C-alpha positions as CSV (number, residue, x, y, z in Angstrom):
1,M,129.0,120.1,92.4
2,S,126.9,117.1,91.3
3,N,127.4,115.3,94.6
4,I,126.2,118.4,96.6
5,T,122.6,118.1,97.5
6,L,120.2,120.8,98.5
7,Y,120.2,119.2,102.0
8,N,124.0,119.5,102.2
9,I,123.9,123.1,101.0
10,T,121.3,124.0,103.6
11,S,123.3,122.2,106.3
12,E,126.4,124.1,105.2
13,Q,124.6,127.4,105.4
14,L,123.3,126.6,108.9
15,R,126.9,125.7,109.9
16,I,128.2,129.0,108.4
17,N,125.5,130.9,110.3
18,E,126.5,129.3,113.6
19,L,130.2,130.2,112.9
20,L,129.1,133.8,112.2
21,E,127.2,133.9,115.4
22,E,130.2,132.5,117.4
23,L,132.4,135.2,115.8
24,E,129.8,137.8,116.9
25,G,129.1,138.7,113.2
26,E,132.7,139.2,112.4
27,L,133.3,138.1,108.8
28,N,136.7,136.6,108.1
29,P,138.0,135.8,104.5
30,E,137.5,132.0,105.0
31,L,133.9,132.6,106.1
32,E,133.2,135.0,103.3
33,A,134.6,132.6,100.8
34,A,132.4,129.8,102.2
35,L,129.3,132.1,102.1
36,I,130.1,132.9,98.4
37,M,130.7,129.3,97.5
38,N,127.6,128.1,99.3
39,E,125.5,130.8,97.5
40,K,126.9,129.7,94.1
41,N,126.1,126.0,95.0
42,F,122.6,127.0,96.1
43,L,121.8,129.0,93.0
44,A,123.2,126.3,90.7
45,K,121.2,123.6,92.5
46,C,118.0,125.7,92.2
47,E,118.6,126.2,88.5
48,G,118.9,122.4,88.1
49,Y,115.7,121.9,90.1
50,I,113.9,124.4,87.9
51,E,115.1,122.6,84.8
52,S,113.9,119.3,86.2
53,I,110.5,120.8,87.2
54,A,110.1,122.2,83.7
55,F,110.9,118.7,82.3
56,F,108.3,117.0,84.5
57,K,105.7,119.7,83.7
58,A,106.2,119.1,80.0
59,K,105.8,115.3,80.7
60,Q,102.5,116.0,82.5
61,E,101.2,118.1,79.6
62,A,102.2,115.4,77.1
63,A,100.5,112.7,79.3
64,K,97.3,114.9,79.5
65,V,97.2,115.2,75.7
66,R,97.5,111.4,75.5
67,I,94.9,110.8,78.2
68,D,92.5,113.1,76.4
69,E,93.1,111.3,73.1
70,Y,92.7,107.9,74.7
71,Q,89.5,109.0,76.4
72,R,88.2,110.2,73.0
73,I,89.1,106.9,71.4
74,K,87.5,105.0,74.3
75,R,84.3,107.1,74.0
76,I,84.1,106.4,70.2
77,A,84.6,102.7,70.7
78,E,82.0,102.6,73.5
79,N,79.5,104.5,71.3
80,A,80.2,102.2,68.3
81,E,79.8,99.1,70.4
82,K,76.5,100.4,71.8
83,R,75.1,101.3,68.4
84,L,76.0,97.9,66.9
85,K,74.4,96.1,69.8
86,E,71.3,98.3,69.5
87,R,71.0,97.5,65.8
88,M,71.4,93.8,66.3
89,Q,68.8,93.9,69.1
90,W,66.4,95.8,66.9
91,A,66.9,93.3,64.0
92,M,66.4,90.3,66.3
93,E,63.3,91.8,67.9
94,T,61.9,92.8,64.5
95,L,62.5,89.4,63.1
96,G,61.1,87.7,66.2
97,R,64.4,85.9,67.0
98,D,65.3,85.3,70.7
99,K,68.5,83.3,69.9
100,V,71.0,83.3,67.1
101,E,74.2,81.2,66.7
102,V,76.9,82.7,64.5
103,G,80.2,80.7,64.3
104,L,81.5,80.4,67.8
105,H,79.1,83.0,69.2
106,K,75.6,82.7,70.7
107,I,73.5,85.8,70.7
108,S,70.3,85.9,72.8
109,L,67.9,88.5,74.0
110,R,67.3,88.5,77.8
111,S,64.9,90.4,80.0
112,S,66.0,92.6,82.9
113,T,64.2,95.0,85.2
114,A,65.1,98.6,85.9
115,V,63.5,101.5,87.7
116,N,62.4,104.4,85.5
117,I,61.8,107.6,87.4
118,T,58.9,109.5,85.7
119,D,58.7,112.4,88.1
120,E,61.3,113.0,90.8
121,A,59.1,115.5,92.7
122,H,56.8,112.7,93.7
123,I,59.5,110.3,95.0
124,P,59.2,110.1,98.9
125,S,62.2,111.4,100.8
126,Y,62.9,107.9,102.1
127,Y,64.2,107.0,98.6
128,I,66.4,110.1,98.2
129,K,70.1,110.0,99.1
130,V,71.6,113.2,100.2
131,E,75.4,113.8,100.0
132,T,76.9,116.1,102.6
133,K,79.8,118.3,101.5
134,I,81.6,121.0,103.6
135,D,81.5,124.5,102.0
136,K,85.1,125.6,102.6
137,D,84.6,128.8,100.8
138,T,81.9,130.0,103.1
139,I,83.9,128.8,106.2
140,K,86.9,130.7,104.9
141,R,84.9,133.9,104.4
142,D,83.3,133.7,107.9
143,L,86.7,133.0,109.5
144,K,88.2,136.0,107.7
145,N,85.3,138.1,108.9
146,G,86.0,137.1,112.5
147,I,83.2,134.6,112.9
148,A,84.4,131.6,114.9
149,V,83.6,128.2,113.2
150,E,84.0,125.2,115.5
151,G,86.1,122.5,114.0
152,A,87.8,124.8,111.5
153,E,90.7,127.3,111.5
154,L,92.5,129.4,108.9
155,V,96.0,128.3,108.2
156,T,98.7,130.0,106.1
157,N,100.6,127.7,103.8
158,Q,103.8,128.4,101.9
159,S,104.2,127.3,98.3
160,I,107.0,127.8,95.8
161,Q,106.4,130.0,92.8
162,I,108.6,129.8,89.7
163,R,108.3,132.4,87.1
């Protein structure tokens, strides 16, 4: 059974269906045995697939936990780095030091320019970026209510559900 693939099982079922059609629906013992064997193979293969799906789902959950933990560690490290730099900058500014050499490292204060928005309401529209996003929920509702929406259509998709 391990060499039998879902593709082979499906092909075999289609072959059996063709034979049944040729025999005008007459079920002989060989065909009945083939149907039973193919059904057993199909169910066994589905069970194996379900076990594999459960395995990979568990791996996804374990990875998600690790990702969350690593993101937390990253956030802590970024915050610590930021606080340490802020304290060193404060100390250098307070002591009037622009440059400091410590061992192999050189620390210096440098100037940079940044834009600080004090009141967004007064910013001219020329400077405002607008992002366009299609509202699929509204389109779906309108299509379901019989309203034609050019460039969109309702499609029915199939998906597998395992309980």
